[in-house]
GUMISE-676259 format. One line per 5 residues: number of its first residue (from 1); their letters; for each residue x, y, z of N, C-alpha, C, O, CB. Coordinates in Angstrom, 3 decimals, always signed. Glycine has a CB too. Example, Ala and Ser with C-alpha at 12.3 -4.5 7.8 and 13.67 -1.06 7.14 Angstrom:
# residues 2
1> AS> +13.190,-5.690,+7.800,+12.300,-4.500,+7.800,+13.200,-3.300,+7.800,+14.236,-3.319,+8.465,+11.308,-4.473,+9.046  +12.850,-2.250,+7.080,+13.670,-1.060,+7.140,+12.900,+0.030,+7.870,+13.409,+1.138,+8.039,+14.084,-0.598,+5.725 $
***
This chain:
# residues 161
1> XXXXX> +16.760,+21.808,+41.277,+15.817,+20.636,+40.766,+15.387,+21.114,+39.360,+15.130,+20.206,+38.570,+14.410,+20.358,+41.793  +15.262,+22.417,+38.900,+14.784,+22.901,+37.674,+15.915,+22.254,+36.680,+15.560,+21.769,+35.606,+14.643,+24.611,+37.654  +17.125,+22.263,+37.031,+18.334,+21.884,+36.039,+17.755,+20.424,+35.772,+17.196,+20.117,+34.719,+20.119,+21.934,+36.777  +17.962,+19.515,+36.902,+17.391,+18.037,+36.881,+16.278,+17.675,+36.105,+16.354,+16.780,+35.264,+17.004,+17.639,+38.127  +15.230,+18.319,+36.330,+14.115,+18.384,+35.385,+14.258,+18.820,+34.093,+13.478,+18.215,+33.357,+13.214,+19.103,+35.835 $
6> XXXXX> +15.085,+19.801,+33.389,+15.239,+19.988,+32.115,+15.982,+19.084,+31.628,+15.798,+18.750,+30.458,+15.649,+21.091,+31.816  +17.211,+18.344,+32.567,+18.035,+17.370,+31.743,+17.539,+16.052,+31.458,+17.924,+15.400,+30.487,+19.242,+17.155,+32.343  +16.455,+15.542,+32.523,+15.635,+14.474,+32.176,+14.792,+14.812,+31.147,+14.384,+13.801,+30.574,+14.917,+14.006,+33.222  +14.306,+15.996,+30.618,+13.287,+16.394,+29.663,+13.965,+16.204,+28.350,+13.416,+15.778,+27.333,+12.752,+17.879,+29.874  +15.403,+16.616,+28.490,+16.153,+16.744,+27.274,+16.591,+15.364,+26.695,+16.797,+15.062,+25.520,+17.365,+17.620,+27.532 $
11> XXXXX> +16.687,+14.533,+27.927,+17.236,+13.242,+27.598,+15.835,+12.413,+27.188,+15.959,+11.647,+26.232,+18.156,+12.557,+28.952  +14.719,+12.481,+27.720,+13.540,+11.925,+27.197,+13.286,+12.098,+25.594,+12.906,+11.295,+24.742,+12.436,+12.539,+27.967  +13.617,+13.352,+25.539,+13.264,+14.031,+23.903,+14.419,+13.113,+23.238,+13.881,+12.125,+22.739,+13.577,+16.153,+23.600  +15.347,+13.104,+23.121,+16.736,+12.389,+22.489,+16.377,+11.212,+22.491,+16.529,+10.773,+21.352,+18.152,+12.489,+23.230  +15.806,+10.129,+23.457,+15.490,+8.954,+23.104,+14.161,+9.046,+22.229,+14.111,+8.310,+21.243,+15.411,+8.125,+24.303 $
16> XXXXX> +13.165,+9.818,+22.477,+11.991,+9.762,+21.665,+12.318,+10.057,+20.113,+11.840,+9.405,+19.185,+10.958,+10.788,+22.233  +13.144,+11.063,+19.987,+13.624,+11.471,+18.359,+14.342,+10.367,+17.983,+14.201,+10.076,+16.796,+14.645,+12.876,+18.116  +15.256,+9.478,+18.788,+16.229,+8.310,+18.318,+15.102,+7.170,+17.898,+15.284,+6.561,+16.844,+17.418,+7.716,+19.691  +13.912,+6.869,+18.730,+13.047,+5.949,+18.243,+12.154,+6.165,+17.060,+11.764,+5.227,+16.365,+12.342,+5.655,+19.194  +11.818,+7.493,+16.827,+11.210,+8.003,+15.546,+11.955,+7.829,+14.373,+11.351,+7.517,+13.347,+10.941,+9.359,+15.612 $
21> XXXXX> +13.439,+8.013,+14.353,+14.162,+8.003,+13.195,+14.269,+6.206,+13.058,+14.354,+5.621,+11.979,+15.728,+8.983,+13.367  +14.249,+5.708,+14.058,+14.572,+4.116,+13.799,+13.431,+3.439,+13.501,+13.501,+2.287,+13.074,+15.198,+3.349,+14.999  +12.000,+4.196,+13.725,+10.809,+3.378,+12.924,+10.133,+3.914,+11.743,+9.149,+3.571,+11.088,+9.685,+3.127,+13.803  +11.300,+5.224,+11.665,+10.615,+6.056,+10.248,+10.559,+4.770,+8.842,+11.144,+3.687,+8.858,+12.000,+7.740,+9.662  +10.043,+5.091,+8.184,+9.813,+4.048,+6.784,+10.889,+4.771,+5.773,+10.842,+5.998,+5.690,+7.897,+4.079,+5.978 $
26> XXXXX> +11.657,+4.192,+5.163,+12.887,+4.473,+4.065,+12.136,+5.660,+3.403,+10.920,+5.811,+3.287,+13.340,+3.036,+2.826  +13.200,+6.507,+2.976,+12.716,+7.616,+2.018,+11.912,+7.221,+0.755,+12.417,+6.153,+0.412,+13.913,+8.367,+1.524  +11.072,+7.483,+0.019,+10.636,+7.183,-0.848,+11.424,+7.163,-2.181,+12.054,+8.168,-2.510,+9.740,+7.760,-0.763  +11.413,+6.107,-2.926,+12.188,+6.050,-4.015,+11.409,+6.130,-5.718,+10.183,+6.114,-5.603,+12.942,+4.710,-3.723  +11.674,+6.175,-6.555,+11.282,+6.189,-7.762,+11.619,+5.230,-8.637,+12.800,+4.887,-8.702,+11.558,+7.152,-8.191 $
31> XXXXX> +10.837,+4.750,-9.298,+11.106,+3.550,-9.783,+9.990,+3.700,-11.358,+9.292,+2.839,-11.893,+10.717,+2.225,-8.451  +10.178,+4.882,-11.662,+9.203,+5.135,-12.829,+9.758,+4.462,-14.053,+10.939,+4.600,-14.371,+8.988,+6.716,-13.130  +8.790,+3.634,-14.836,+9.375,+3.223,-16.016,+10.381,+2.017,-15.986,+10.805,+1.489,-17.015,+10.001,+4.344,-16.532  +10.786,+1.558,-14.487,+11.802,+0.642,-14.434,+11.164,-0.899,-14.904,+9.945,-1.063,-14.861,+12.426,+0.696,-12.897  +11.785,-1.654,-15.209,+11.631,-3.216,-15.619,+11.658,-3.925,-14.368,+12.726,-4.271,-13.864,+12.838,-3.826,-16.616 $
36> XXXXX> +10.582,-4.152,-13.858,+10.641,-5.223,-12.264,+9.805,-6.194,-12.363,+8.891,-6.448,-11.579,+10.163,-4.532,-10.749  +10.149,-6.868,-13.510,+9.099,-8.318,-13.727,+10.015,-9.114,-13.012,+11.245,-9.126,-13.047,+8.711,-9.033,-15.498  +8.952,-9.989,-12.149,+9.468,-11.099,-11.054,+10.307,-10.721,-10.203,+11.248,-11.430,-9.847,+10.100,-12.212,-11.548  +10.062,-9.454,-9.723,+10.729,-8.780,-8.586,+10.316,-9.598,-7.377,+9.283,-10.254,-7.510,+10.314,-7.211,-8.437  +10.970,-9.665,-6.198,+10.571,-9.955,-5.063,+10.317,-8.721,-4.186,+11.405,-8.218,-3.904,+11.446,-10.822,-4.563 $
41> XXXXX> +9.473,-8.165,-3.743,+9.236,-7.382,-2.855,+8.329,-7.701,-1.734,+7.672,-6.880,-1.094,+8.916,-6.451,-3.415  +8.362,-9.001,-1.563,+7.370,-9.140,-0.483,+7.717,-8.902,+0.803,+8.881,-9.036,+1.180,+6.873,-10.308,-0.456  +6.700,-8.512,+1.630,+6.885,-8.239,+3.138,+7.456,-6.849,+3.406,+7.648,-6.556,+4.586,+7.860,-9.308,+3.791  +7.795,-5.821,+2.318,+8.680,-4.979,+2.526,+7.647,-3.517,+2.801,+6.461,-3.424,+2.485,+9.783,-5.024,+1.235  +8.179,-2.851,+3.225,+7.328,-1.349,+3.637,+7.865,-0.266,+2.327,+8.943,+0.329,+2.294,+7.962,-0.562,+5.587 $
46> XXXXX> +6.978,-0.230,+1.490,+7.392,+0.545,+0.099,+6.697,+1.910,-0.149,+6.643,+2.606,-1.163,+7.009,-0.377,-1.201  +6.040,+2.119,+1.436,+5.013,+3.632,+1.295,+5.463,+4.751,+0.770,+6.466,+5.284,+1.243,+4.556,+4.238,+2.566  +4.827,+5.258,-0.240,+5.235,+6.581,-0.823,+6.248,+6.369,-2.294,+6.797,+7.311,-2.866,+6.125,+7.440,+0.472  +6.312,+5.300,-2.613,+7.292,+4.994,-3.522,+6.412,+5.315,-4.849,+5.181,+5.339,-4.848,+7.917,+3.422,-3.347  +7.359,+5.596,-6.157,+6.728,+5.871,-7.264,+7.021,+5.027,-8.183,+8.150,+4.985,-8.673,+6.903,+7.010,-7.659 $
51> XXXXX> +5.893,+4.108,-8.607,+5.935,+3.017,-9.691,+5.054,+3.457,-11.107,+4.349,+2.706,-11.780,+5.256,+1.568,-8.993  +5.322,+4.903,-11.337,+4.269,+5.218,-12.594,+5.211,+4.554,-13.521,+6.438,+4.521,-13.433,+3.818,+7.014,-13.042  +4.336,+3.953,-14.554,+4.787,+3.121,-15.582,+5.784,+2.097,-15.605,+6.264,+1.785,-16.695,+5.106,+3.794,-16.368  +6.264,+1.382,-14.289,+6.882,+0.440,-13.823,+6.465,-0.667,-14.589,+5.262,-0.528,-14.810,+6.736,+0.340,-12.515  +6.846,-1.578,-15.038,+6.621,-3.223,-15.403,+6.799,-4.104,-14.214,+7.828,-4.760,-14.054,+7.723,-3.799,-16.539 $
56> XXXXX> +5.732,-4.124,-13.326,+5.785,-5.022,-12.088,+5.145,-6.789,-12.573,+4.713,-7.576,-11.730,+4.632,-4.131,-10.733  +5.214,-7.041,-13.790,+4.317,-8.410,-14.202,+5.262,-9.452,-13.321,+6.462,-9.374,-13.058,+4.250,-8.859,-16.212  +4.375,-10.360,-12.996,+4.368,-11.366,-12.154,+5.407,-11.126,-10.876,+6.260,-11.933,-10.509,+4.669,-12.582,-12.975  +5.146,-9.882,-10.311,+6.199,-9.469,-9.273,+5.568,-9.858,-7.907,+4.349,-9.875,-7.740,+6.574,-7.804,-9.334  +6.467,-10.170,-6.942,+5.914,-10.853,-5.672,+5.772,-9.670,-4.825,+6.788,-9.240,-4.279,+6.890,-12.048,-4.972 $
61> XXXXX> +4.517,-9.016,-4.619,+4.159,-8.186,-3.762,+3.389,-8.484,-2.341,+2.864,-7.596,-1.670,+3.536,-7.466,-4.478  +3.404,-9.761,-2.021,+2.636,-10.632,-1.151,+3.185,-9.339,+0.352,+4.281,-8.890,+0.685,+3.322,-12.778,-1.169  +1.544,-9.114,+0.973,+2.203,-8.235,+2.353,+3.032,-7.195,+2.323,+3.658,-6.857,+3.328,+2.981,-8.977,+3.179  +3.142,-6.498,+1.033,+3.555,-5.169,+0.968,+3.065,-3.980,+1.454,+1.926,-3.817,+1.015,+3.634,-4.958,+0.002  +3.430,-3.042,+2.192,+2.879,-1.631,+2.639,+3.327,-1.000,+1.270,+4.436,-0.900,+0.747,+3.615,-0.849,+4.204 $
66> XXXXX> +1.944,-0.569,+0.837,+2.192,+0.128,-0.577,+1.169,+1.547,-0.383,+0.585,+2.121,-1.302,+1.639,-1.057,-2.105  +1.146,+1.855,+0.829,-0.130,+2.897,+1.305,+0.764,+4.182,+0.292,+1.987,+4.317,+0.247,-0.366,+3.300,+3.621  -0.065,+4.845,-0.301,+0.090,+6.025,-0.821,+1.085,+6.086,-1.946,+1.566,+7.183,-2.232,+0.394,+6.864,+0.171  +1.438,+5.013,-2.607,+2.304,+4.819,-3.659,+1.546,+5.246,-4.981,+0.324,+5.241,-5.129,+2.794,+3.347,-3.672  +2.511,+5.622,-5.927,+1.897,+5.891,-7.314,+2.124,+4.915,-8.277,+3.255,+4.620,-8.663,+2.364,+7.101,-7.895 $
71> XXXXX> +1.001,+4.353,-8.720,+1.168,+3.227,-9.795,+0.696,+3.426,-11.063,+0.361,+2.470,-11.762,+0.562,+2.060,-9.430  +0.625,+4.664,-11.475,-0.227,+5.277,-12.611,+0.407,+4.354,-14.011,+1.598,+4.251,-14.304,+0.057,+7.238,-12.731  -0.508,+3.876,-14.585,-0.119,+3.062,-15.717,+0.799,+1.942,-15.320,+1.574,+1.577,-16.205,+0.533,+3.901,-16.756  +0.854,+1.415,-14.333,+1.848,+0.346,-13.971,+1.168,-0.750,-14.614,-0.054,-0.870,-14.706,+2.148,+0.102,-12.359  +2.253,-1.730,-15.158,+1.748,-3.148,-15.404,+1.944,-3.966,-14.238,+2.940,-3.912,-13.516,+2.438,-3.827,-16.577 $
76> XXXXX> +0.689,-4.931,-14.037,+1.128,-5.392,-12.583,+0.345,-6.728,-13.112,-0.198,-7.489,-12.311,+0.525,-4.403,-10.918  +0.330,-6.944,-14.470,-0.284,-8.656,-14.900,+0.571,-9.802,-14.039,+1.785,-9.968,-13.914,+0.051,-9.102,-16.874  -0.355,-10.384,-13.602,-0.144,-11.901,-12.759,+0.990,-11.548,-11.590,+1.871,-12.265,-11.115,+0.568,-13.367,-13.959  +0.652,-10.256,-11.331,+1.365,-9.869,-9.965,+0.750,-10.400,-8.808,-0.479,-10.380,-8.734,+1.418,-8.391,-9.732  +1.385,-10.838,-7.963,+0.713,-11.247,-6.585,+0.720,-10.439,-5.461,+1.707,-10.305,-4.737,+1.245,-12.362,-6.095 $
81> XXXXX> -0.593,-9.772,-5.253,-0.388,-8.769,-4.234,-1.515,-9.133,-3.157,-2.494,-8.422,-2.928,-0.508,-7.203,-4.853  -1.217,-10.391,-2.510,-2.012,-11.007,-1.656,-1.597,-10.330,-0.420,-0.401,-10.164,-0.184,-1.906,-12.503,-1.674  -2.580,-9.901,+0.438,-2.742,-9.045,+1.641,-1.723,-7.813,+1.844,-1.106,-7.492,+2.859,-2.623,-9.959,+2.838  -1.738,-7.154,+0.423,-0.820,-5.793,+0.065,-1.876,-4.976,+0.888,-2.953,-5.421,+1.284,-0.550,-5.242,-1.858  -1.373,-3.657,+1.088,-1.920,-2.510,+1.449,-1.804,-1.509,+0.793,-0.710,-0.945,+0.819,-1.644,-2.215,+2.405 $
86> XXXXX> -2.667,-1.067,+0.151,-2.623,-0.127,-1.209,-3.422,+1.204,-0.785,-3.657,+2.152,-1.534,-3.454,-0.936,-2.682  -3.773,+1.090,+0.497,-4.813,+2.374,+0.923,-4.313,+3.610,+0.558,-3.192,+3.863,+0.999,-5.095,+2.532,+2.486  -4.900,+4.529,-0.199,-4.580,+5.909,-0.590,-3.401,+5.828,-2.102,-2.764,+6.843,-2.385,-3.801,+6.722,+0.968  -3.299,+5.008,-2.645,-2.571,+4.711,-3.690,-3.407,+5.401,-4.948,-4.628,+5.540,-5.011,-2.345,+3.127,-3.753  -2.312,+5.837,-6.032,-3.055,+6.173,-7.057,-2.546,+5.000,-8.194,-1.403,+4.785,-8.597,-2.828,+7.793,-7.432 $
91> XXXXX> -3.693,+4.396,-8.520,-3.470,+3.489,-9.260,-4.299,+3.600,-10.811,-4.773,+2.739,-11.552,-3.762,+2.353,-8.418  -4.242,+4.613,-10.863,-5.001,+5.118,-12.416,-4.383,+4.377,-13.705,-3.157,+4.355,-13.809,-4.714,+6.935,-12.747  -5.041,+3.874,-14.519,-4.607,+3.225,-15.677,-3.791,+1.696,-15.322,-3.291,+0.949,-16.163,-3.636,+4.322,-16.448  -3.817,+1.548,-14.242,-2.796,+0.247,-13.660,-3.353,-1.102,-14.411,-4.556,-1.356,-14.348,-2.941,-0.020,-11.698  -2.668,-1.755,-14.954,-3.113,-3.507,-15.162,-2.953,-4.316,-14.379,-1.840,-4.781,-14.135,-2.556,-4.247,-16.076 $
96> XXXXX> -4.181,-4.730,-13.714,-4.192,-5.913,-12.724,-4.536,-7.142,-13.534,-5.043,-8.080,-12.918,-5.281,-5.715,-11.494  -4.365,-7.241,-14.601,-4.926,-8.704,-15.392,-4.332,-9.870,-14.798,-3.127,-9.966,-14.567,-4.522,-8.826,-17.048  -5.307,-10.876,-14.521,-4.910,-11.825,-13.850,-3.855,-11.653,-12.281,-3.137,-12.488,-11.731,-4.320,-12.506,-14.941  -4.098,-10.502,-11.991,-3.328,-10.337,-10.614,-4.230,-10.962,-9.447,-5.459,-11.019,-9.477,-3.018,-8.658,-10.270  -3.307,-11.475,-8.293,-4.005,-11.809,-7.144,-3.790,-10.876,-6.108,-2.737,-10.594,-5.537,-3.691,-13.068,-6.714 $
101> XXXXX> -5.230,-10.321,-5.899,-5.401,-9.551,-5.055,-6.346,-9.779,-3.854,-7.096,-8.922,-3.387,-5.637,-8.646,-5.671  -6.195,-11.189,-3.367,-6.595,-11.697,-2.514,-6.268,-11.105,-1.056,-5.125,-10.972,-0.617,-6.274,-12.807,-2.776  -7.530,-10.748,-0.328,-7.211,-10.119,+1.015,-6.539,-8.331,+0.810,-6.523,-7.496,+1.715,-5.920,-11.293,+1.802  -6.222,-8.193,-0.097,-5.612,-6.881,-0.439,-6.461,-5.407,-0.181,-7.553,-5.363,-0.748,-5.298,-7.011,-1.945  -6.093,-4.268,+0.569,-6.540,-3.341,+1.173,-6.524,-2.207,+0.072,-5.444,-1.669,-0.175,-5.808,-3.146,+2.414 $
106> XXXXX> -7.660,-1.816,-0.598,-7.411,-0.348,-1.438,-7.990,+0.464,-1.115,-8.009,+1.343,-1.976,-7.631,-0.189,-2.701  -8.679,+0.758,-0.040,-9.241,+1.693,+0.705,-8.582,+3.192,+0.169,-7.424,+3.610,+0.148,-8.974,+1.303,+2.269  -9.661,+3.683,-0.178,-9.653,+5.380,-0.618,-8.573,+5.792,-1.711,-8.186,+6.935,-1.953,-9.257,+6.394,+0.790  -8.096,+4.385,-2.431,-7.349,+4.493,-3.847,-8.419,+4.852,-4.918,-9.625,+4.621,-5.009,-6.574,+3.011,-4.295  -7.457,+5.547,-5.740,-7.838,+6.479,-6.918,-7.528,+5.100,-7.937,-6.363,+4.740,-8.110,-6.722,+8.193,-7.173 $
111> XXXXX> -8.543,+4.457,-8.512,-8.309,+3.317,-9.535,-9.389,+3.609,-10.851,-10.006,+2.676,-11.365,-8.640,+1.688,-8.726  -9.509,+4.825,-11.254,-10.222,+5.024,-12.164,-9.314,+4.705,-13.499,-8.161,+5.100,-13.676,-10.792,+6.346,-11.986  -10.033,+3.963,-14.327,-9.399,+3.341,-15.612,-8.487,+2.191,-15.242,-7.624,+1.922,-16.078,-8.536,+4.428,-16.446  -8.527,+1.452,-14.117,-7.586,+0.466,-14.169,-8.251,-0.535,-14.550,-9.480,-0.517,-14.616,-6.880,+0.218,-13.061  -7.414,-1.701,-14.901,-7.830,-2.721,-15.431,-7.888,-4.195,-14.733,-6.886,-4.906,-14.801,-7.165,-2.691,-16.432 $
116> XXXXX> -8.874,-4.583,-14.168,-8.924,-5.972,-13.209,-9.368,-6.973,-13.961,-9.973,-7.862,-13.360,-9.881,-5.950,-11.927  -9.207,-7.096,-15.354,-9.945,-8.617,-15.927,-9.156,-9.918,-15.352,-7.963,-10.191,-15.224,-9.847,-8.762,-17.822  -10.171,-10.483,-15.111,-9.411,-11.917,-14.378,-8.751,-12.210,-13.478,-8.188,-13.278,-13.241,-8.709,-12.456,-14.870  -8.791,-10.767,-12.610,-8.060,-10.833,-11.140,-8.692,-11.339,-10.367,-9.920,-11.405,-10.418,-7.706,-9.726,-10.483  -7.735,-11.967,-9.178,-8.480,-12.701,-8.137,-8.689,-11.541,-6.840,-7.816,-10.893,-6.262,-7.533,-14.181,-7.654 $
121> XXXXX> -10.156,-11.545,-6.628,-10.288,-10.198,-5.624,-11.217,-10.953,-4.407,-12.139,-10.389,-3.818,-11.257,-8.576,-6.498  -10.828,-12.162,-4.194,-11.486,-12.398,-2.775,-10.894,-11.895,-1.697,-9.722,-11.917,-1.322,-11.615,-13.706,-2.440  -12.012,-11.368,-1.182,-11.422,-10.544,+0.354,-11.050,-9.389,+0.042,-10.655,-8.818,+1.059,-10.105,-11.141,+1.177  -10.955,-8.590,-1.081,-10.197,-7.549,-1.289,-11.324,-6.274,-0.820,-12.537,-6.232,-1.026,-9.595,-7.576,-2.907  -10.568,-5.422,-0.224,-11.205,-4.384,+0.352,-11.252,-3.169,-0.462,-10.293,-2.399,-0.417,-10.640,-4.132,+1.542 $
126> XXXXX> -12.487,-2.856,-1.367,-12.494,-1.568,-2.248,-13.272,-0.048,-1.587,-13.842,+0.861,-2.190,-13.354,-2.059,-3.683  -13.073,-0.196,-0.479,-13.911,+0.916,+0.113,-13.382,+2.292,-0.177,-12.189,+2.594,-0.141,-14.009,+0.763,+1.621  -14.368,+3.095,-0.466,-13.958,+4.436,-1.179,-12.866,+4.329,-2.302,-11.902,+5.095,-2.312,-13.393,+5.441,-0.097  -12.996,+3.635,-2.971,-12.473,+3.227,-4.079,-12.673,+4.293,-5.285,-13.808,+3.978,-5.640,-13.044,+1.922,-4.334  -12.351,+5.176,-5.993,-12.296,+5.753,-7.189,-12.473,+4.811,-8.318,-11.412,+4.668,-8.927,-11.132,+6.431,-7.286 $
131> XXXXX> -13.621,+4.004,-8.887,-13.586,+3.329,-9.927,-14.847,+3.661,-11.029,-15.993,+3.999,-10.733,-13.519,+1.981,-9.434  -14.257,+3.452,-12.438,-15.631,+3.702,-13.236,-16.542,+2.655,-12.992,-16.289,+1.587,-12.433,-15.468,+3.791,-14.793  -17.788,+3.096,-13.522,-18.807,+2.178,-13.446,-18.752,+0.839,-14.119,-19.185,-0.114,-13.471,-19.836,+2.778,-13.862  -18.299,+0.633,-15.289,-18.067,-0.578,-16.140,-16.790,-1.374,-14.973,-16.906,-2.588,-14.805,-17.407,-0.044,-18.048  -16.135,-0.950,-14.552,-15.032,-1.664,-13.894,-15.805,-2.193,-12.832,-15.760,-3.417,-12.705,-13.747,-0.805,-13.431 $
136> XXXXX> -16.638,-1.426,-11.892,-17.581,-1.874,-10.701,-18.471,-3.060,-11.365,-18.582,-4.094,-10.705,-18.632,-0.504,-10.086  -19.010,-2.990,-12.426,-19.861,-3.998,-12.879,-18.927,-5.315,-12.986,-19.165,-6.449,-12.569,-20.565,-3.559,-14.281  -17.991,-4.907,-13.551,-16.983,-6.323,-14.065,-16.468,-7.023,-12.385,-16.532,-8.237,-12.193,-15.091,-5.608,-15.280  -16.129,-6.352,-11.630,-15.612,-6.925,-10.387,-16.602,-7.301,-9.456,-16.228,-8.047,-8.551,-14.744,-6.049,-9.740  -18.100,-6.852,-9.485,-19.059,-7.536,-8.893,-19.436,-8.666,-9.404,-19.931,-9.540,-8.692,-19.994,-6.899,-8.763 $
141> XXXXX> -19.245,-8.826,-10.796,-19.242,-10.626,-11.381,-18.318,-11.486,-10.494,-18.619,-12.661,-10.284,-18.515,-10.868,-13.159  -17.361,-11.017,-10.041,-16.320,-12.006,-9.390,-16.184,-11.740,-8.005,-15.564,-12.599,-7.378,-14.904,-11.923,-10.009  -16.656,-10.654,-7.301,-16.441,-10.406,-5.786,-16.855,-11.313,-4.801,-18.027,-11.666,-4.932,-17.038,-9.286,-5.404  -16.307,-11.748,-3.949,-16.594,-12.647,-3.111,-15.512,-12.480,-1.570,-14.525,-11.759,-1.423,-16.453,-14.032,-4.008  -16.095,-13.348,-0.680,-15.522,-13.227,+0.405,-14.973,-11.549,+1.243,-15.060,-10.499,+0.607,-14.491,-14.131,+0.046 $
146> XXXXX> -14.514,-11.578,+2.497,-14.623,-10.843,+3.265,-12.999,-10.424,+3.518,-12.172,-11.317,+3.335,-15.484,-11.395,+4.286  -12.553,-9.151,+3.914,-11.056,-9.149,+4.069,-10.711,-9.531,+5.358,-11.269,-9.115,+6.373,-10.430,-7.847,+3.794  -9.779,-10.335,+5.321,-9.181,-10.669,+6.627,-8.466,-9.762,+7.722,-8.226,-10.102,+8.881,-8.326,-11.512,+6.322  -8.159,-8.483,+7.098,-7.758,-7.280,+8.251,-9.234,-6.678,+8.607,-9.745,-6.642,+9.726,-6.578,-5.848,+7.539  -9.828,-6.185,+7.298,-10.843,-5.031,+8.037,-12.079,-5.578,+8.105,-13.039,-4.891,+8.454,-11.033,-3.588,+7.266 $
151> XXXXX> -12.223,-7.118,+7.719,-13.555,-7.544,+7.783,-14.561,-7.007,+7.016,-15.741,-7.245,+7.272,-13.937,-7.446,+8.900  -14.238,-6.351,+6.161,-15.362,-5.563,+5.346,-15.236,-6.751,+4.009,-14.199,-7.275,+3.603,-14.890,-3.538,+4.886  -16.807,-6.987,+3.445,-17.275,-7.783,+2.524,-17.139,-7.273,+1.302,-17.850,-6.311,+1.010,-18.456,-8.105,+2.738  -16.251,-7.776,+0.379,-16.014,-7.657,-0.916,-16.919,-6.968,-1.516,-16.728,-5.820,-1.919,-15.868,-8.728,-1.485  -18.102,-7.666,-1.643,-19.393,-7.039,-2.314,-19.840,-5.944,-1.964,-20.171,-5.121,-2.818,-20.440,-7.713,-2.225 $
156> XXXXX> -19.974,-5.636,-0.363,-20.250,-4.743,+0.096,-19.527,-3.198,-0.378,-20.105,-2.168,-0.726,-20.136,-5.188,+1.238  -18.130,-3.462,-0.252,-17.268,-2.286,-0.479,-17.550,-1.682,-1.913,-17.405,-0.491,-2.190,-15.724,-2.703,-0.329  -17.926,-2.560,-2.691,-18.114,-2.046,-4.153,-19.633,-2.133,-4.375,-19.989,-2.654,-5.432,-17.258,-2.977,-5.328  -20.474,-1.744,-3.618,-21.656,-1.566,-3.655,-22.385,-2.346,-4.708,-22.973,-1.763,-5.619,-21.806,-0.334,-3.719  -22.360,-3.602,-4.607,-22.782,-4.660,-5.598,-24.370,-4.728,-5.090,-24.906,-4.624,-3.987,-21.811,-6.265,-5.473 $
161> X> -24.816,-4.937,-6.341,-26.377,-5.402,-6.202,-26.661,-6.550,-5.213,-27.811,-6.957,-5.053,-26.936,-5.922,-7.626 $
***
């Protein structure tokens, strides 16, 4: 009886480990300093990747899982990040000028010195995002809507007056 129980347990462990491998995200890649202008990454799982100093101008990043990515000093001018998940990302110095961040989730990201001039932030969730005070003032001037996933009001997540 014990031998059967051990065999069943071992078989179950093999199945569980196989499932874990099958659903695990792809290993992180480095796109440091790469020209990715107008690239289509829509709907992809890019968790943990390194986009430091990458040129992602006009890239399609709709619905992309970008949790924990490094986008230090990345160029995201006119990029479409609608519905992107950027939780826990490093966005310090990133340029989101005229980018579409509609319903994006930036919760817990570090975005000090990020440039959001003329960005669309309808429904963007900035909960616990590290931002400088000047950027918060700029974002509060254009903040509106609630995030479709988290339900959080954009103005509330920025602590706008």
